[in-house]
KEMI-7502 format. One line per 3 residues: their letters; for each residue x, y, z of N, C-alpha, C. Coordinates in steps of 0.2 Angstrom, whole numbers, m for minus. Example, Ala and Ser with C-alpha at 12.3 -4.5 7.8 and 13.67 -1.06 7.14 Angstrom:
BEGIN
as> 66/m28/39/62/m22/39/66/m16/39 | 64/m11/35/68/m5/36/64/0/39
This chain:
BEGIN
mvq> 4/m6/0/0/0/0/5/6/0 | 4/10/m5/8/17/m5/5/22/0 | 10/24/4/8/29/9/10/36/7
eva> 15/37/3/17/44/1/21/43/m5 | 20/48/m10/24/49/m16/28/56/m15 | 34/56/m17/38/63/m17/41/64/m24
lgs> 39/69/m27/42/70/m34/47/76/m34 | 53/75/m36/57/80/m37/58/82/m45 | 63/86/m47/64/88/m54/65/82/m58
svv> 69/77/m56/71/72/m60/71/65/m56 | 67/65/m51/67/58/m47/60/57/m44 | 58/51/m42/52/49/m39/54/45/m33
hvl> 52/46/m27/53/42/m21/46/40/m19 | 45/34/m17/39/31/m15/40/28/m8 | 36/29/m3/36/26/3/30/21/3
aks> 31/15/4/25/10/4/26/5/10 | 20/3/12/20/m1/18/16/m8/16 | 19/m13/17/17/m20/15/10/m21/19
kat> 5/m23/16/m1/m25/20/0/m32/24 | 4/m36/21/5/m43/24/10/m42/30 | 15/m39/30/20/m39/35/21/m32/39
nev> 17/m27/37/18/m20/40/25/m17/39 | 29/m20/35/35/m18/33/35/m11/29 | 39/m6/31/40/0/27/45/m1/22
kvf> 44/1/15/49/1/10/50/8/7 | 56/9/5/57/15/1/60/14/m6 | 56/16/m11/58/15/m18/60/21/m22
awg> 65/21/m26/67/27/m30/68/25/m37 | 67/30/m42/68/29/m49/69/36/m52 | 72/36/m58/73/43/m61/80/44/m63
ann> 83/50/m62/90/52/m64/94/52/m57 | 100/50/m58/104/50/m52/110/55/m53 | 108/61/m57/113/66/m58/116/69/m53
fgq> 113/69/m47/116/72/m41/116/67/m35 | 115/61/m36/115/56/m31/108/55/m28 | 103/57/m31/96/57/m28/94/50/m27
llq> 97/45/m31/94/38/m30/98/33/m26 | 103/36/m23/107/32/m18/111/26/m23 | 113/28/m28/117/24/m33/124/25/m33
gad> 127/28/m28/134/29/m27/136/35/m32 | 142/34/m34/145/39/m39/143/38/m46 | 139/34/m48/136/33/m55/131/38/m56
fek> 134/45/m57/129/50/m58/126/50/m65 | 128/46/m70/125/45/m76/119/40/m76 | 118/37/m71/113/31/m70/106/34/m70
vla> 102/31/m74/95/32/m74/91/26/m73 | 87/26/m68/83/20/m66/76/21/m69 | 74/17/m74/67/17/m77/62/13/m73
qpc> 64/9/m69/60/5/m64/61/6/m57 | 56/6/m53/58/7/m45/63/2/m43 | 67/5/m39/73/2/m35/72/2/m28
dis> 72/m4/m24/71/m4/m17/77/m1/m14 | 77/5/m10/83/7/m7/82/7/1 | 77/3/3/76/3/10/82/1/15
aef> 86/m4/12/91/m6/16/96/m1/18 | 96/5/15/101/10/16/99/14/23 | 93/13/25/91/17/31/91/12/37
eee> 94/15/43/94/12/49/88/11/53 | 83/16/52/77/17/55/71/17/50 | 65/16/52/59/16/48/58/23/46
ikq> 57/24/40/56/31/37/48/32/37 | 46/38/40/39/40/40/37/45/35 | 42/49/33/40/54/28/46/55/23
iss> 44/57/17/49/59/11/47/65/8 | 52/70/7/50/76/3/56/77/m2 | 54/78/m8/59/79/m14/58/86/m16
ggf> 64/89/m17/65/96/m20/67/96/m27 | 71/101/m29/73/101/m36/78/95/m37 | 83/95/m34/88/89/m35/90/86/m28
htl> 86/87/m23/88/84/m17/82/81/m13 | 83/76/m9/77/73/m6/79/72/2 | 74/73/6/74/73/13/70/67/16
fls> 73/63/21/69/58/24/69/59/31 | 63/58/34/62/58/41/60/52/44 | 64/50/49/62/43/52/57/44/58
esg> 55/38/60/50/38/66/53/42/72 | 59/41/73/62/44/79/64/52/78 | 63/54/72/64/62/71/71/63/68
kvq> 74/58/66/81/58/63/80/61/55 | 84/66/53/83/68/47/89/66/43 | 88/64/37/93/62/32/92/64/25
glg> 97/65/21/96/68/14/101/66/9 | 99/67/3/104/65/m2/102/69/m8 | 107/70/m13/106/74/m19/110/80/m19
rsn> 108/85/m22/112/91/m22/111/96/m16 | 117/99/m14/117/103/m8/121/109/m10 | 121/112/m16/125/118/m18/123/124/m15
qgq> 117/124/m12/114/130/m9/112/129/m1 | 115/123/1/114/121/8/108/117/10 | 105/115/4/98/111/5/99/105/10
lgc> 105/102/10/106/96/15/109/98/21 | 109/105/23/112/107/29/119/108/29 | 122/108/23/129/109/22/130/112/15
lka> 136/115/14/138/118/8/143/114/5 | 145/108/7/150/104/5/149/100/m1 | 143/98/m2/142/93/m7/137/95/m13
drt> 140/96/m19/136/97/m25/133/91/m27 | 136/85/m25/133/79/m27/134/74/m21 | 129/70/m19/130/65/m14/131/58/m16
qal> 135/54/m13/136/47/m15/133/42/m10 | 131/45/m5/128/41/1/123/45/5 | 119/42/9/114/46/13/118/50/18
ldi> 116/56/19/119/61/23/115/61/30 | 118/61/35/114/63/42/114/70/42 | 108/73/43/108/80/43/107/82/50
hid> 113/86/53/113/88/60/113/95/60 | 108/98/63/108/106/63/107/107/71 | 112/110/74/113/111/81/106/114/84
yfd> 103/118/80/97/122/83/91/116/85 | 92/111/81/87/105/82/88/101/88 | 94/102/91/96/97/97/91/96/102
dqf> 87/101/104/82/100/109/75/100/106 | 75/99/100/68/99/96/67/92/93 | 61/91/91/59/85/88/56/87/81
vrq> 59/84/76/57/86/69/50/82/67 | 45/86/66/39/83/65/37/82/57 | 40/87/53/38/86/46/44/90/42
lqa> 45/88/36/50/91/32/47/93/25 | 50/98/22/47/100/16/54/102/12 | 54/99/6/60/101/2/58/106/m4
gsm> 61/111/m5/59/116/m11/64/115/m16 | 64/119/m21/68/119/m27/76/119/m24 | 78/124/m20/84/124/m18/84/126/m10
fsm> 80/124/m7/79/125/1/76/119/4 | 76/119/10/73/114/14/69/117/21 | 64/115/23/61/117/29/59/112/34
ali> 58/113/40/56/108/45/51/111/50 | 46/107/51/41/109/57/44/105/63 | 45/109/68/48/106/74/44/108/80
gkk> 45/104/85/42/105/92/47/102/97 | 45/103/103/49/100/109/49/93/109 | 55/90/111/55/83/112/51/81/118
k> 48/75/118/43/73/123/47/70/128
């Protein structure tokens, strides 16, 4: 059962939960030109069919948001991870124009906060936060 679809400029990510096992899976397809598909340094790779990238995540993902060329993932525990382009700081750093692996996004301001929801724009990211319980 599909729970969420996140569309970026050149990539699709789908969050789906199995009815039989209740297991959450994350699928990706499209262009990997900035590492949005978690396909390593193969930036020319294009996936025409959905690829299961669930094994890349340590925690269950509850929300996905895709921007221009970056995607944000929010886990059940409030952990934020991202991949793709970060030339304007979209992933919380200015270091990566392309990502080859999933990045943990740590923003000091969020240390005593709980991230409830994420939104990725064309070249920016936003978070709805609240106090940790």
